[in-house]
C-alpha positions in Angstrom: -47.4 9.2 27.7 -49.1 6.0 26.6 -51.9 6.2 24.0 -55.1 5.1 25.6 -57.2 2.2 24.3 -60.7 2.3 25.5 -62.0 -0.8 27.1 -65.6 -0.1 28.0 -67.4 -1.9 30.8 -70.5 -2.1 28.6 -68.6 -4.1 25.9 -69.9 -7.5 25.1 -67.4 -10.4 24.9 -67.5 -10.3 21.1 -66.8 -6.5 21.1 -64.0 -6.9 23.6 -62.4 -9.5 21.3 -62.7 -7.1 18.3 -61.2 -4.3 20.4 -58.3 -6.7 21.4 -57.7 -7.6 17.7 -57.1 -3.9 17.0 -54.8 -3.6 20.0 -53.0 -6.8 18.9 -52.5 -5.5 15.4 -50.9 -2.3 16.7 -48.8 -3.8 19.5 -47.5 -7.2 18.1 -44.4 -5.9 16.4 -43.4 -3.4 19.1 -43.9 -6.2 21.7 -41.6 -8.5 19.7 -39.0 -5.7 19.4 -39.1 -5.0 23.1 -38.9 -8.7 23.9 -35.9 -9.1 21.6 -34.1 -6.3 23.2 -34.8 -7.9 26.6 -33.6 -11.4 25.6 -31.5 -11.1 22.5 -33.0 -14.1 20.7 -35.6 -13.6 17.9 -37.4 -16.9 18.3 -37.5 -16.6 22.1 -38.7 -13.0 21.7 -41.6 -14.2 19.6 -42.5 -16.8 22.2 -42.3 -14.2 25.0 -44.4 -11.6 23.1 -47.0 -14.3 22.3 -47.2 -15.4 25.9 -47.5 -11.8 27.1 -50.2 -11.0 24.5 -52.1 -14.1 25.6 -52.0 -12.9 29.2 -53.1 -9.4 28.2 -56.0 -11.0 26.2 -57.2 -12.9 29.3 -57.2 -9.8 31.4 -58.7 -7.8 28.5 -61.6 -10.3 28.4 -62.2 -9.7 32.2 -61.9 -5.9 31.6 -59.1 -5.8 34.2 -56.7 -3.5 32.3 -56.4 0.2 32.9 -53.4 0.8 30.7 -53.0 -2.1 28.2 -49.7 -0.9 26.7 -48.0 -0.7 30.1 -49.6 -4.0 31.1 -48.2 -5.6 28.0 -44.6 -4.3 28.6 -44.8 -5.4 32.2 -46.0 -8.9 31.1 -43.0 -9.1 28.7 -40.6 -8.1 31.5 -42.2 -10.7 33.8 -42.0 -13.4 31.1 -38.3 -12.7 30.5 -37.6 -13.0 34.2 -39.6 -16.2 34.5 -37.6 -17.9 31.7 -34.6 -17.8 34.0 -31.1 -16.5 33.6 -29.6 -19.8 32.8 -31.5 -20.2 29.6 -30.5 -16.8 28.4 -26.8 -17.5 29.2 -26.9 -20.8 27.2 -28.6 -19.1 24.2 -26.2 -16.1 24.4 -23.2 -18.4 24.4 -24.7 -20.3 21.4 -25.1 -17.0 19.5 -21.5 -16.0 20.1 -20.5 -19.1 18.1 -23.0 -18.6 15.3 -21.9 -17.0 12.1 -24.6 -15.0 10.3 -24.2 -13.8 6.7 -24.3 -10.0 6.5 -24.5 -7.9 3.4 -21.5 -5.6 2.9 -23.8 -2.5 3.1 -25.1 -3.3 6.5 -22.0 -4.9 8.0 -21.0 -2.0 10.2 -24.6 -1.3 11.4 -25.0 -5.0 12.1 -21.8 -5.2 14.0 -22.8 -2.2 16.2 -26.2 -3.8 16.8 -24.6 -7.1 17.8 -22.2 -5.5 20.1 -24.9 -3.4 21.8 -27.2 -6.4 22.1 -24.4 -8.5 23.7 -23.6 -5.7 26.1 -27.3 -5.3 27.1 -27.5 -9.0 27.7 -24.6 -8.8 30.2 -26.8 -6.5 32.4 -29.1 -7.9 35.0 -32.8 -7.7 34.0 -33.5 -5.0 36.6 -31.0 -2.7 34.8 -31.6 -3.9 31.3 -35.4 -3.4 31.4 -35.4 0.3 32.3 -32.6 1.0 29.8 -34.5 -0.7 27.0 -37.7 1.0 27.9 -36.1 4.5 28.2 -33.8 4.4 25.2 -35.2 1.9 22.8 -38.9 2.2 23.5 -38.6 5.9 24.1 -40.7 6.0 27.3 -40.4 8.7 29.9 -39.1 7.9 33.3 -42.6 8.1 34.7 -44.0 5.7 32.0 -41.0 3.3 32.6 -41.8 3.4 36.3 -45.4 2.5 35.6 -44.4 -0.4 33.4 -42.0 -1.8 35.9 -44.1 -1.1 38.9 -41.2 0.8 40.5 -40.7 4.4 41.7 -39.2 7.0 39.4 -36.2 7.2 41.7 -35.6 3.4 41.3 -35.9 3.7 37.5 -33.3 6.6 37.5 -30.8 4.7 39.7 -31.2 1.5 37.7 -30.6 3.4 34.4 -27.6 5.2 35.9 -26.1 2.0 37.2 -26.9 0.1 34.0 -25.3 2.8 31.8 -22.2 2.8 34.0 -22.0 -1.0 33.6 -22.5 -0.7 29.8 -19.5 1.7 29.7 -17.5 -0.8 31.6 -18.5 -3.6 29.2 -17.6 -1.5 26.2 -14.3 -0.7 27.9 -13.7 -4.5 28.3 -14.4 -5.1 24.7 
């Protein structure tokens, strides 16, 4: 389950800002990791995480958040969707032709990571998001459903279909 962050209704604006700073310090890196797994581009992931955190901050100031961690993840998913599929396809194609230096020690791990990231990017967002939340963010089906605003059954079927598609993608490669 999500750890809770108390946002009290009696908090003054300055106190809410201080509370958010603590939340930001804890969630910035996980938010960027999640955004990266959703979009496959580090620079874009940083932009997406920053946008999502800014949206969370606005709601935080209005005290309109019940579960800030879930709200942040949902904001990231929404931001990924709003960026549009075309932009991701263009960047993905550009990455395929980019050669990155890799140390000999991490070559195999890096190759596996690259293959997995490419395979994830071939999934539609509605399948990619629950897989990343379940297996990379280690959320339960119930927490994933909360983040995505979907039923647990929808999460289960999206994960099942997404994993089947990943098997097909790995078979193609």
